[in-house]
KEBA-936865 format. One line per field, with one value per residue: residue number from 1; residue in three letters; x, y, z of N, C-alpha, C, O in turn. Coordinates in nm, 2 decimals, padded with zeros to 4 digits. Example, Ala and Ser with C-alpha at 12.3 -4.5 7.8 and 13.67 -1.06 7.14 Angstrom:
BEGIN
i	c(1	2);
aa	c(Ala	Ser);
nu	c(01.32	01.28);
nv	c(-00.57	-00.22);
nw	c(00.78	00.71);
cau	c(01.23	01.37);
cav	c(-00.45	-00.11);
caw	c(00.78	00.71);
cu	c(01.32	01.29);
cv	c(-00.33	00.00);
cw	c(00.78	00.79);
ou	c(01.42	01.34);
ov	c(-00.33	00.11);
ow	c(00.85	00.80);
***
This chain:
BEGIN
i	c(1	2	3	4	5	6	7	8	9	10	11	12	13	14	15	16	17	18	19	20	21	22	23	24	25	26	27	28	29	30	31	32	33	34	35	36	37	38	39	40	41	42	43	44	45	46	47	48	49	50	51	52	53	54	55	56	57	58	59	60	61	62	63	64	65	66	67	68	69	70	71	72	73	74	75	76	77	78	79	80	81	82	83	84	85	86	87	88	89	90	91	92	93	94	95	96	97	98	99	100	101	102	103	104	105	106	107	108	109	110	111	112	113	114	115	116	117	118	119	120	121	122	123	124	125	126	127	128	129	130	131	132	133	134	135	136	137	138	139	140	141	142	143	144	145	146	147	148	149	150	151	152	153	154	155	156	157	158	159	160	161	162	163	164	165	166	167	168	169	170	171	172	173	174	175	176	177	178	179	180	181	182	183	184	185	186	187	188	189	190	191	192	193	194	195	196	197	198	199	200	201	202	203	204	205	206	207	208	209	210	211	212);
aa	c(Met	Asn	Pro	Thr	Asp	Leu	Pro	Ser	Arg	Gly	Cys	Ser	Ala	Ser	Tyr	Ile	Ile	Ala	Ser	Arg	Trp	Trp	Glu	Gly	Pro	Glu	Trp	Leu	Tyr	Leu	Ser	Pro	Glu	Glu	Trp	Pro	Lys	Glu	Asp	Phe	Ser	Ala	Asp	Gly	Lys	Glu	Thr	Ala	Leu	Glu	Lys	Lys	Lys	Arg	Ile	Val	Ser	Ser	Leu	Ile	Asn	Leu	Asn	Ala	Ser	Asp	Leu	Val	Leu	Ile	Arg	Phe	Ser	Ser	Tyr	Arg	Lys	Thr	Ile	Arg	Leu	Val	Ala	Trp	Ile	Cys	Arg	Phe	Val	Tyr	Asn	Cys	Lys	His	Gln	Asn	Lys	Lys	Lys	Asp	Asp	Leu	Thr	Val	Ser	Gln	Ile	Asn	Glu	Thr	Glu	Asn	Leu	Leu	Ile	Arg	Leu	Ile	Gln	Ser	Glu	Ser	Phe	His	Gly	Ile	Glu	Asn	Lys	Arg	Thr	Ile	Asn	Leu	Asn	Pro	Phe	Ile	Asp	His	Gly	Ile	Ile	Arg	Thr	Lys	Thr	Ala	Ile	Phe	Gln	Arg	Asp	Asn	Thr	Ser	Gly	Phe	Arg	Thr	Pro	Ala	Ile	Leu	Pro	Ser	Asp	His	Pro	Leu	Val	Arg	Ser	Leu	Val	Met	Glu	Glu	His	Lys	Leu	Lys	Gly	His	Ile	Ala	Val	Pro	His	Val	Leu	Asn	Ser	Leu	Arg	Glu	Ser	Gly	Thr	Lys	Ser	Cys	Phe	Ile	Cys	Phe	Lys	Asn	Leu	Tyr	Asn	Leu);
nu	c(-00.80	-00.93	-01.25	-01.39	-01.21	-01.31	-01.47	-01.30	-01.07	-01.20	-01.45	-01.70	-02.05	-02.21	-02.00	-01.97	-02.22	-02.18	-02.00	-01.77	-01.86	-02.10	-02.14	-01.92	-01.64	-01.60	-01.53	-01.64	-01.86	-01.81	-01.75	-01.59	-01.38	-01.28	-01.19	-00.92	-00.59	-00.36	-00.01	00.14	00.37	00.46	00.68	00.92	01.07	00.96	00.71	00.76	00.87	00.62	00.50	00.61	00.61	00.50	00.28	00.33	00.22	00.20	00.01	-00.01	00.11	00.26	00.27	00.37	00.28	00.06	-00.11	-00.25	-00.44	-00.66	-00.80	-00.83	-00.89	-00.74	-00.41	-00.40	-00.59	-00.51	-00.30	-00.41	-00.56	-00.40	-00.25	-00.46	-00.46	-00.21	-00.28	-00.46	-00.33	-00.14	-00.32	-00.38	-00.19	-00.09	-00.23	-00.31	-00.53	-00.55	-00.78	-00.82	-00.87	-00.70	-00.36	-00.15	00.11	00.13	00.03	00.20	00.41	00.30	00.32	00.61	00.66	00.55	00.70	00.95	00.87	00.81	01.06	01.20	01.13	01.20	01.46	01.65	01.86	02.11	02.32	02.25	02.20	02.00	01.98	02.21	02.35	02.22	02.32	02.26	02.16	02.09	01.86	01.72	01.62	01.51	01.60	01.72	01.80	02.05	01.96	02.07	02.01	02.07	02.21	02.04	01.79	01.56	01.27	01.38	01.26	01.25	01.46	01.63	01.50	01.31	01.38	01.19	01.06	00.94	00.80	00.65	00.33	00.23	00.33	00.29	00.02	00.01	00.16	-00.04	-00.26	-00.15	-00.14	-00.43	-00.47	-00.36	-00.48	-00.47	-00.19	00.12	00.37	00.63	00.58	00.41	00.62	00.76	00.60	00.60	00.84	00.89	00.72	00.87	00.97	01.15	01.17	01.35	01.34	01.31	01.13	00.77	00.57	00.54	00.43	00.19	00.05	00.02);
nv	c(02.51	02.34	02.29	02.21	02.30	02.56	02.64	02.55	02.71	02.98	03.21	03.42	03.38	03.46	03.43	03.18	03.08	03.17	03.04	02.76	02.58	02.47	02.36	02.24	02.20	02.35	02.15	01.90	01.93	01.86	01.60	01.30	01.26	01.50	01.56	01.72	01.60	01.45	01.40	01.13	00.95	00.67	00.69	00.43	00.37	00.52	00.39	00.13	00.21	00.28	00.05	-00.10	-00.02	-00.05	-00.05	-00.03	-00.14	-00.13	-00.34	-00.46	-00.40	-00.57	-00.62	-00.76	-00.71	-00.54	-00.72	-00.85	-00.69	-00.76	-00.90	-01.20	-01.53	-01.71	-01.83	-02.00	-01.90	-01.65	-01.71	-01.82	-01.63	-01.48	-01.63	-01.62	-01.34	-01.32	-01.49	-01.33	-01.12	-01.23	-01.32	-01.08	-00.95	-01.20	-01.36	-01.63	-01.71	-01.81	-02.02	-02.24	-02.45	-02.35	-02.48	-02.74	-02.68	-02.38	-02.30	-02.36	-02.20	-01.91	-01.94	-01.92	-01.69	-01.52	-01.58	-01.46	-01.19	-01.16	-01.18	-01.01	-00.78	-00.80	-00.91	-00.78	-00.87	-01.16	-01.13	-01.06	-00.97	-01.10	-01.31	-01.44	-01.62	-01.88	-01.99	-01.93	-01.95	-01.87	-01.99	-02.04	-01.74	-01.75	-01.75	-01.97	-02.22	-02.43	-02.76	-03.00	-03.23	-03.24	-03.40	-03.60	-03.82	-03.64	-03.44	-03.14	-02.91	-02.98	-03.02	-02.81	-02.56	-02.28	-01.94	-01.75	-01.45	-01.40	-01.18	-01.10	-00.99	-01.20	-01.41	-01.46	-01.52	-01.76	-01.91	-01.90	-02.06	-02.29	-02.38	-02.38	-02.60	-02.79	-02.86	-02.69	-02.71	-02.74	-02.50	-02.57	-02.82	-02.68	-02.53	-02.74	-02.86	-02.65	-02.65	-02.87	-02.84	-02.69	-02.42	-02.21	-02.02	-01.73	-01.65	-01.82	-01.86	-01.82	-01.78	-01.58	-01.39	-01.48	-01.61	-01.89);
nw	c(-01.90	-01.65	-01.63	-01.40	-01.20	-01.13	-00.92	-00.70	-00.72	-00.68	-00.77	-00.89	-00.89	-01.12	-01.30	-01.30	-01.42	-01.64	-01.78	-01.88	-01.71	-01.71	-01.97	-02.05	-02.23	-02.59	-02.77	-02.74	-02.86	-03.12	-03.35	-03.29	-03.41	-03.47	-03.21	-03.01	-03.02	-02.82	-02.80	-02.64	-02.44	-02.27	-02.00	-01.96	-01.74	-01.50	-01.51	-01.39	-01.17	-01.04	-01.04	-00.88	-00.62	-00.30	-00.01	00.33	00.62	00.96	01.11	01.36	01.69	01.91	02.25	02.53	02.79	02.77	02.69	02.88	02.96	02.84	02.98	03.00	03.19	03.16	03.06	02.84	02.69	02.62	02.43	02.27	02.15	02.06	01.87	01.67	01.61	01.48	01.29	01.13	01.03	00.88	00.70	00.59	00.45	00.26	-00.02	-00.03	00.18	00.50	00.66	00.79	01.12	01.42	01.45	01.63	01.59	01.53	01.76	01.94	01.80	01.82	02.12	02.18	02.09	02.24	02.46	02.36	02.35	02.62	02.75	02.61	02.71	02.97	03.02	02.84	02.68	02.71	02.90	03.18	03.51	03.62	03.50	03.49	03.63	03.56	03.37	03.11	02.75	02.41	02.19	01.92	01.93	02.21	02.53	02.70	02.98	03.07	03.22	03.50	03.36	03.12	02.97	02.96	02.75	02.71	02.63	02.41	02.54	02.82	02.91	02.84	02.96	02.90	03.05	03.24	03.39	03.70	03.79	03.58	03.43	03.24	03.32	03.55	03.55	03.40	03.59	03.80	03.66	03.59	03.85	03.97	03.78	03.85	04.06	04.30	04.41	04.61	04.63	04.54	04.36	04.18	04.05	03.96	03.78	03.57	03.50	03.37	03.16	03.01	03.09	03.31	03.62	03.67	03.95	04.25	04.45	04.45	04.63	04.79	04.56	04.50	04.69	04.72);
cau	c(-00.79	-01.02	-01.39	-01.41	-01.13	-01.38	-01.51	-01.23	-01.00	-01.28	-01.49	-01.83	-02.15	-02.22	-01.87	-01.96	-02.33	-02.15	-01.86	-01.80	-01.91	-02.25	-02.15	-01.81	-01.54	-01.65	-01.49	-01.73	-01.97	-01.78	-01.72	-01.46	-01.25	-01.21	-01.16	-00.80	-00.54	-00.24	00.07	00.14	00.46	00.50	00.83	00.91	01.12	00.88	00.60	00.80	00.87	00.52	00.46	00.72	00.58	00.45	00.22	00.36	00.15	00.22	-00.11	-00.02	00.24	00.22	00.36	00.35	00.23	-00.05	-00.21	-00.33	-00.54	-00.75	-00.86	-00.87	-00.84	-00.64	-00.31	-00.39	-00.67	-00.44	-00.22	-00.51	-00.63	-00.25	-00.25	-00.59	-00.40	-00.10	-00.34	-00.55	-00.21	-00.09	-00.43	-00.37	-00.05	-00.09	-00.35	-00.33	-00.56	-00.54	-00.92	-00.86	-00.84	-00.52	-00.27	-00.07	00.22	00.09	00.00	00.33	00.50	00.27	00.37	00.73	00.67	00.51	00.82	01.07	00.83	00.82	01.23	01.28	01.08	01.24	01.59	01.73	01.99	02.14	02.38	02.16	02.25	01.86	01.98	02.34	02.38	02.15	02.38	02.16	02.20	01.99	01.80	01.60	01.59	01.46	01.70	01.71	01.91	02.09	01.97	02.15	01.96	02.11	02.25	01.92	01.72	01.43	01.22	01.46	01.23	01.26	01.64	01.68	01.39	01.30	01.37	01.08	01.07	00.83	00.73	00.57	00.18	00.18	00.40	00.20	-00.12	00.07	00.19	-00.15	-00.33	-00.13	-00.16	-00.54	-00.53	-00.32	-00.55	-00.43	-00.10	00.19	00.44	00.72	00.51	00.37	00.75	00.80	00.51	00.64	00.97	00.83	00.67	00.97	00.99	01.18	01.16	01.48	01.32	01.27	01.01	00.65	00.49	00.51	00.35	00.08	00.02	-00.02);
cav	c(02.51	02.23	02.36	02.15	02.38	02.69	02.66	02.54	02.84	03.10	03.27	03.49	03.30	03.51	03.40	03.01	03.07	03.23	02.99	02.66	02.49	02.40	02.32	02.20	02.25	02.32	02.03	01.78	01.92	01.79	01.45	01.24	01.25	01.61	01.59	01.75	01.49	01.46	01.27	01.05	00.85	00.64	00.64	00.30	00.35	00.57	00.29	00.03	00.24	00.27	-00.09	-00.17	00.08	-00.13	00.01	-00.12	-00.04	-00.23	-00.38	-00.48	-00.37	-00.70	-00.60	-00.89	-00.66	-00.53	-00.85	-00.88	-00.58	-00.85	-00.97	-01.35	-01.53	-01.80	-01.82	-02.06	-01.82	-01.55	-01.76	-01.86	-01.52	-01.39	-01.69	-01.57	-01.21	-01.34	-01.54	-01.20	-01.04	-01.35	-01.30	-00.92	-00.98	-01.30	-01.36	-01.75	-01.70	-01.94	-02.04	-02.36	-02.41	-02.35	-02.62	-02.74	-02.60	-02.25	-02.22	-02.35	-02.08	-01.83	-01.96	-01.89	-01.55	-01.44	-01.60	-01.39	-01.07	-01.13	-01.21	-00.89	-00.67	-00.82	-00.91	-00.69	-00.94	-01.26	-01.10	-01.00	-01.00	-01.20	-01.46	-01.51	-01.73	-02.01	-02.06	-01.88	-01.95	-01.84	-02.12	-02.00	-01.59	-01.74	-01.72	-02.07	-02.26	-02.57	-02.83	-03.10	-03.35	-03.19	-03.52	-03.72	-03.85	-03.60	-03.33	-02.99	-02.81	-03.01	-03.04	-02.65	-02.48	-02.13	-01.85	-01.64	-01.35	-01.45	-01.06	-01.06	-01.04	-01.29	-01.55	-01.47	-01.59	-01.89	-02.00	-01.93	-02.16	-02.40	-02.39	-02.43	-02.71	-02.91	-02.86	-02.59	-02.79	-02.64	-02.39	-02.69	-02.88	-02.60	-02.50	-02.85	-02.88	-02.57	-02.67	-02.99	-02.78	-02.61	-02.29	-02.19	-01.86	-01.68	-01.63	-01.95	-01.85	-01.79	-01.79	-01.41	-01.34	-01.57	-01.66	-02.03);
caw	c(-01.76	-01.64	-01.61	-01.27	-01.12	-01.12	-00.79	-00.59	-00.74	-00.66	-00.86	-00.88	-00.92	-01.23	-01.39	-01.32	-01.50	-01.83	-01.81	-01.95	-01.59	-01.74	-02.12	-02.09	-02.37	-02.72	-02.86	-02.67	-02.95	-03.25	-03.38	-03.20	-03.52	-03.46	-03.09	-03.02	-02.98	-02.76	-02.80	-02.50	-02.43	-02.11	-01.92	-01.90	-01.59	-01.39	-01.48	-01.34	-01.03	-00.97	-01.00	-00.77	-00.49	-00.18	00.11	00.41	00.74	01.10	01.18	01.53	01.79	02.02	02.37	02.61	02.89	02.73	02.68	03.03	02.94	02.73	03.09	02.99	03.31	03.10	02.97	02.71	02.58	02.59	02.36	02.11	02.09	01.97	01.73	01.58	01.55	01.39	01.14	01.09	00.99	00.78	00.58	00.50	00.38	00.16	-00.12	-00.01	00.31	00.60	00.71	00.91	01.25	01.43	01.47	01.74	01.56	01.52	01.88	02.00	01.76	01.94	02.28	02.17	02.01	02.35	02.54	02.31	02.40	02.76	02.77	02.56	02.80	03.12	03.05	02.76	02.66	02.74	03.00	03.25	03.63	03.68	03.44	03.45	03.73	03.51	03.28	02.99	02.62	02.33	02.11	01.82	02.01	02.33	02.63	02.77	03.05	03.07	03.36	03.53	03.32	02.98	02.90	02.95	02.66	02.71	02.50	02.46	02.63	02.96	02.92	02.81	02.95	02.90	03.18	03.26	03.50	03.78	03.81	03.47	03.46	03.15	03.35	03.69	03.45	03.37	03.69	03.86	03.59	03.63	04.04	03.96	03.69	03.93	04.20	04.42	04.45	04.66	04.52	04.46	04.29	04.06	03.98	03.90	03.67	03.47	03.44	03.28	03.05	02.93	03.14	03.43	03.67	03.73	04.09	04.31	04.52	04.39	04.75	04.83	04.48	04.43	04.81	04.69);
cu	c(-00.92	-01.16	-01.42	-01.34	-01.20	-01.40	-01.41	-01.11	-01.05	-01.30	-01.63	-01.94	-02.20	-02.11	-01.92	-02.10	-02.25	-02.02	-01.92	-01.84	-02.02	-02.25	-02.03	-01.73	-01.61	-01.64	-01.57	-01.83	-01.95	-01.77	-01.63	-01.36	-01.18	-01.15	-00.96	-00.70	-00.41	-00.15	00.12	00.24	00.47	00.66	00.83	00.96	01.04	00.77	00.65	00.85	00.74	00.45	00.55	00.67	00.48	00.37	00.25	00.28	00.15	00.05	-00.13	00.13	00.21	00.35	00.28	00.26	00.10	-00.18	-00.27	-00.44	-00.64	-00.86	-00.89	-00.80	-00.75	-00.55	-00.32	-00.47	-00.61	-00.36	-00.29	-00.52	-00.49	-00.23	-00.35	-00.53	-00.31	-00.18	-00.41	-00.44	-00.15	-00.17	-00.45	-00.25	-00.04	-00.23	-00.41	-00.41	-00.58	-00.69	-00.93	-00.88	-00.71	-00.46	-00.22	00.07	00.21	00.07	00.12	00.43	00.44	00.33	00.50	00.78	00.64	00.67	00.92	01.02	00.86	00.97	01.28	01.23	01.13	01.39	01.68	01.84	01.99	02.21	02.34	02.21	02.10	01.92	02.14	02.39	02.30	02.22	02.31	02.25	02.09	01.96	01.71	01.52	01.54	01.56	01.66	01.84	01.94	02.06	02.06	02.13	02.00	02.13	02.13	01.86	01.57	01.39	01.35	01.41	01.24	01.40	01.68	01.56	01.43	01.29	01.28	01.10	00.98	00.74	00.66	00.43	00.16	00.23	00.32	00.05	-00.08	00.09	00.04	-00.28	-00.29	-00.14	-00.31	-00.54	-00.47	-00.38	-00.48	-00.29	00.01	00.29	00.56	00.68	00.45	00.50	00.81	00.75	00.59	00.76	00.97	00.79	00.74	00.98	01.08	01.21	01.31	01.47	01.27	01.16	00.89	00.56	00.43	00.40	00.25	00.01	-00.10	-00.07);
cv	c(02.42	02.31	02.31	02.22	02.52	02.72	02.63	02.64	02.98	03.18	03.32	03.36	03.33	03.44	03.23	03.00	03.08	03.15	02.86	02.54	02.41	02.31	02.23	02.24	02.25	02.20	01.92	01.76	01.87	01.66	01.41	01.23	01.40	01.69	01.62	01.64	01.54	01.39	01.26	00.95	00.84	00.61	00.50	00.27	00.39	00.45	00.20	00.05	00.24	00.14	-00.14	-00.12	-00.02	-00.04	-00.07	-00.07	-00.20	-00.24	-00.41	-00.44	-00.45	-00.63	-00.66	-00.84	-00.62	-00.61	-00.89	-00.78	-00.66	-00.90	-01.13	-01.40	-01.68	-01.78	-01.86	-01.99	-01.71	-01.62	-01.77	-01.73	-01.43	-01.50	-01.66	-01.40	-01.23	-01.40	-01.43	-01.13	-01.09	-01.31	-01.16	-00.91	-01.09	-01.32	-01.54	-01.76	-01.84	-01.93	-02.16	-02.32	-02.38	-02.49	-02.61	-02.67	-02.45	-02.21	-02.23	-02.23	-01.98	-01.81	-01.88	-01.76	-01.48	-01.45	-01.49	-01.23	-01.06	-01.11	-01.06	-00.78	-00.66	-00.82	-00.83	-00.76	-01.03	-01.22	-01.02	-01.03	-01.10	-01.32	-01.53	-01.62	-01.87	-02.07	-02.02	-01.91	-01.93	-01.94	-02.02	-01.82	-01.63	-01.80	-01.85	-02.13	-02.43	-02.65	-02.90	-03.21	-03.32	-03.30	-03.61	-03.70	-03.81	-03.48	-03.19	-02.91	-02.82	-03.01	-02.85	-02.56	-02.34	-02.02	-01.72	-01.55	-01.38	-01.32	-01.04	-01.08	-01.16	-01.43	-01.57	-01.53	-01.75	-01.97	-02.02	-02.02	-02.27	-02.46	-02.45	-02.58	-02.82	-02.94	-02.82	-02.67	-02.72	-02.60	-02.50	-02.78	-02.80	-02.56	-02.61	-02.89	-02.78	-02.60	-02.80	-02.96	-02.70	-02.47	-02.29	-02.05	-01.87	-01.65	-01.76	-01.92	-01.77	-01.75	-01.64	-01.35	-01.36	-01.61	-01.80	-02.10);
cw	c(-01.77	-01.55	-01.44	-01.17	-01.09	-00.98	-00.68	-00.62	-00.71	-00.77	-00.84	-00.92	-01.05	-01.36	-01.41	-01.41	-01.64	-01.84	-01.86	-01.86	-01.64	-01.89	-02.16	-02.21	-02.48	-02.79	-02.84	-02.80	-03.08	-03.27	-03.32	-03.28	-03.50	-03.30	-03.08	-02.94	-02.92	-02.77	-02.67	-02.51	-02.31	-02.10	-01.88	-01.74	-01.49	-01.40	-01.40	-01.20	-00.99	-00.95	-00.89	-00.61	-00.38	-00.07	00.23	00.56	00.85	01.16	01.31	01.56	01.91	02.14	02.48	02.73	02.89	02.70	02.80	03.00	02.90	02.87	03.05	03.11	03.28	03.02	02.85	02.63	02.54	02.43	02.22	02.06	02.00	01.89	01.65	01.53	01.44	01.25	01.05	01.03	00.88	00.65	00.54	00.44	00.29	00.10	-00.07	00.16	00.36	00.65	00.80	01.02	01.26	01.47	01.60	01.71	01.57	01.70	01.97	01.94	01.85	02.06	02.28	02.13	02.17	02.45	02.48	02.39	02.54	02.81	02.76	02.68	02.93	03.13	02.98	02.77	02.74	02.88	03.08	03.39	03.69	03.62	03.46	03.53	03.66	03.42	03.13	02.84	02.53	02.21	02.04	01.91	02.15	02.43	02.70	02.90	03.04	03.20	03.37	03.44	03.16	02.89	02.87	02.81	02.65	02.60	02.53	02.53	02.75	03.00	02.93	02.84	02.96	03.01	03.15	03.37	03.56	03.81	03.69	03.45	03.38	03.25	03.48	03.62	03.42	03.48	03.78	03.79	03.58	03.77	04.01	03.86	03.75	04.05	04.29	04.48	04.52	04.55	04.47	04.35	04.15	03.97	03.88	03.76	03.58	03.40	03.31	03.16	02.95	02.95	03.27	03.48	03.70	03.88	04.15	04.39	04.47	04.53	04.76	04.70	04.45	04.58	04.77	04.84);
ou	c(-01.00	-01.17	-01.47	-01.38	-01.13	-01.35	-01.44	-01.04	-00.97	-01.21	-01.69	-01.90	-02.26	-02.13	-01.91	-02.10	-02.27	-01.94	-02.04	-01.86	-02.03	-02.34	-02.02	-01.78	-01.69	-01.73	-01.58	-01.87	-02.05	-01.78	-01.56	-01.25	-01.06	-01.10	-00.88	-00.73	-00.35	-00.19	00.15	00.22	00.49	00.74	00.75	00.91	01.02	00.74	00.56	00.87	00.73	00.36	00.51	00.70	00.37	00.43	00.19	00.30	00.12	00.00	-00.24	00.24	00.14	00.47	00.16	00.17	00.03	-00.30	-00.35	-00.55	-00.75	-00.98	-01.00	-00.69	-00.70	-00.57	-00.27	-00.45	-00.65	-00.39	-00.25	-00.48	-00.49	-00.16	-00.32	-00.56	-00.32	-00.16	-00.41	-00.48	-00.10	-00.12	-00.54	-00.25	00.06	-00.33	-00.53	-00.35	-00.62	-00.72	-01.03	-00.89	-00.63	-00.51	-00.24	00.13	00.30	00.11	00.14	00.51	00.51	00.37	00.52	00.89	00.73	00.73	00.98	01.09	00.91	01.00	01.36	01.30	01.11	01.45	01.79	01.92	01.91	02.17	02.38	02.28	02.10	01.90	02.17	02.46	02.32	02.20	02.32	02.37	01.98	02.05	01.64	01.40	01.51	01.61	01.56	01.95	01.86	02.12	02.14	02.23	01.95	02.10	02.13	01.87	01.48	01.46	01.40	01.48	01.26	01.45	01.75	01.51	01.53	01.18	01.29	01.19	00.88	00.63	00.59	00.40	00.09	00.16	00.29	-00.03	-00.16	00.04	00.00	-00.38	-00.38	-00.14	-00.32	-00.62	-00.50	-00.34	-00.43	-00.29	-00.01	00.30	00.57	00.76	00.43	00.49	00.87	00.81	00.65	00.78	01.04	00.80	00.70	01.00	01.07	01.27	01.37	01.57	01.18	01.08	00.90	00.46	00.32	00.31	00.19	-00.10	-00.22	-00.11);
ov	c(02.43	02.37	02.40	02.22	02.59	02.82	02.69	02.65	03.08	03.21	03.25	03.26	03.24	03.42	03.18	02.90	03.01	03.20	02.83	02.43	02.29	02.23	02.17	02.32	02.15	02.17	01.84	01.65	01.84	01.60	01.50	01.20	01.43	01.80	01.54	01.60	01.64	01.28	01.35	00.86	00.93	00.53	00.45	00.20	00.32	00.41	00.16	-00.04	00.18	00.12	-00.23	-00.18	-00.05	00.06	-00.18	00.04	-00.31	-00.16	-00.40	-00.44	-00.40	-00.61	-00.63	-00.92	-00.65	-00.58	-00.99	-00.82	-00.60	-00.92	-01.17	-01.36	-01.74	-01.71	-01.80	-01.98	-01.67	-01.56	-01.74	-01.71	-01.34	-01.45	-01.67	-01.36	-01.18	-01.36	-01.44	-01.08	-01.01	-01.27	-01.13	-00.82	-01.06	-01.29	-01.58	-01.81	-01.94	-01.82	-02.19	-02.20	-02.39	-02.59	-02.51	-02.61	-02.39	-02.10	-02.15	-02.18	-01.95	-01.70	-01.79	-01.72	-01.40	-01.35	-01.43	-01.16	-00.95	-01.03	-00.99	-00.70	-00.57	-00.76	-00.80	-00.73	-01.03	-01.27	-00.90	-01.13	-01.16	-01.43	-01.64	-01.71	-01.97	-02.18	-02.10	-01.90	-01.98	-01.97	-01.93	-01.80	-01.54	-01.91	-01.83	-02.08	-02.52	-02.61	-02.91	-03.29	-03.39	-03.31	-03.68	-03.59	-03.88	-03.45	-03.15	-02.83	-02.72	-03.01	-02.80	-02.49	-02.29	-02.02	-01.62	-01.60	-01.40	-01.34	-00.93	-01.19	-01.24	-01.54	-01.69	-01.60	-01.84	-02.08	-02.13	-02.03	-02.36	-02.58	-02.57	-02.66	-02.93	-03.03	-02.90	-02.69	-02.60	-02.64	-02.52	-02.80	-02.86	-02.55	-02.59	-02.95	-02.83	-02.59	-02.82	-03.04	-02.66	-02.39	-02.39	-01.97	-01.96	-01.63	-01.82	-02.02	-01.65	-01.68	-01.60	-01.27	-01.28	-01.66	-01.81	-02.21);
ow	c(-01.86	-01.44	-01.36	-01.05	-01.03	-00.92	-00.57	-00.52	-00.72	-00.85	-00.76	-00.98	-01.10	-01.48	-01.52	-01.48	-01.73	-01.92	-01.88	-01.90	-01.62	-01.92	-02.26	-02.29	-02.50	-02.87	-02.94	-02.84	-03.15	-03.16	-03.27	-03.24	-03.52	-03.28	-03.13	-02.83	-02.96	-02.76	-02.59	-02.58	-02.23	-02.16	-01.79	-01.65	-01.39	-01.29	-01.32	-01.12	-00.88	-00.87	-00.82	-00.51	-00.42	-00.05	00.25	00.60	00.82	01.23	01.37	01.50	02.00	02.12	02.52	02.77	02.99	02.69	02.80	03.04	02.91	02.85	03.10	03.15	03.38	02.92	02.76	02.51	02.43	02.33	02.11	01.95	01.91	01.80	01.53	01.42	01.33	01.14	00.93	00.93	00.79	00.54	00.47	00.36	00.21	00.17	-00.07	00.25	00.29	00.68	00.86	01.04	01.18	01.51	01.68	01.79	01.63	01.75	02.06	02.01	01.94	02.11	02.36	02.13	02.21	02.50	02.57	02.46	02.59	02.90	02.83	02.73	03.01	03.22	03.03	02.85	02.84	02.98	03.07	03.39	03.80	03.68	03.45	03.48	03.72	03.38	03.04	02.83	02.57	02.14	02.10	01.93	02.22	02.40	02.76	02.91	03.03	03.30	03.28	03.42	03.08	02.77	02.78	02.75	02.61	02.51	02.64	02.60	02.82	03.12	03.01	02.75	03.01	03.07	03.07	03.45	03.48	03.85	03.69	03.44	03.43	03.25	03.51	03.69	03.43	03.48	03.82	03.85	03.57	03.80	04.03	03.89	03.72	04.13	04.37	04.60	04.49	04.43	04.35	04.26	04.04	03.85	03.77	03.66	03.49	03.28	03.21	03.07	02.84	02.86	03.34	03.40	03.75	03.94	04.09	04.39	04.44	04.50	04.74	04.73	04.38	04.56	04.77	04.84);
***
């Protein structure tokens, strides 16, 4: 019996005083050559299984709507915040830590991630009554639409903008920021600016939503 197990298994104080709790087993007072020996053989398969075990934990569960609770006034600040969160998750999972500043590519990847999250929350698939009339198709997980200038030699985001719901909080943040950046221009100009940047709302009029 392991002497350290005595208190946890329950015994009287007098028993502990008279027990090996204070002095340990008798063989400790002998020379190391006289200590008891125990045959030990490792199970190779069991050892290999232990080595293969991994601890998997979900560090973040992104929900695009919840990001509004951060109360950032800027859509772009929200993107940068999520990009830093993704950087943190990457550094937790990999030994080669990334410590440099965010790159344009990483910010674009983060925005695409948010677009996919927004679409998954709002549309639930490509065959949706809110998008079916926009000739939708999926490109790298993003629901896009083919515009009338599809054959022109412009950027792919301009020719095939992503479809976004006008009633989503993050999309509202995007529209309001674009409206302010363009000097509080009218609704049609805001929509055109967003389409040029690669986004398209499945609703035409934002006026009632934003009071532009």
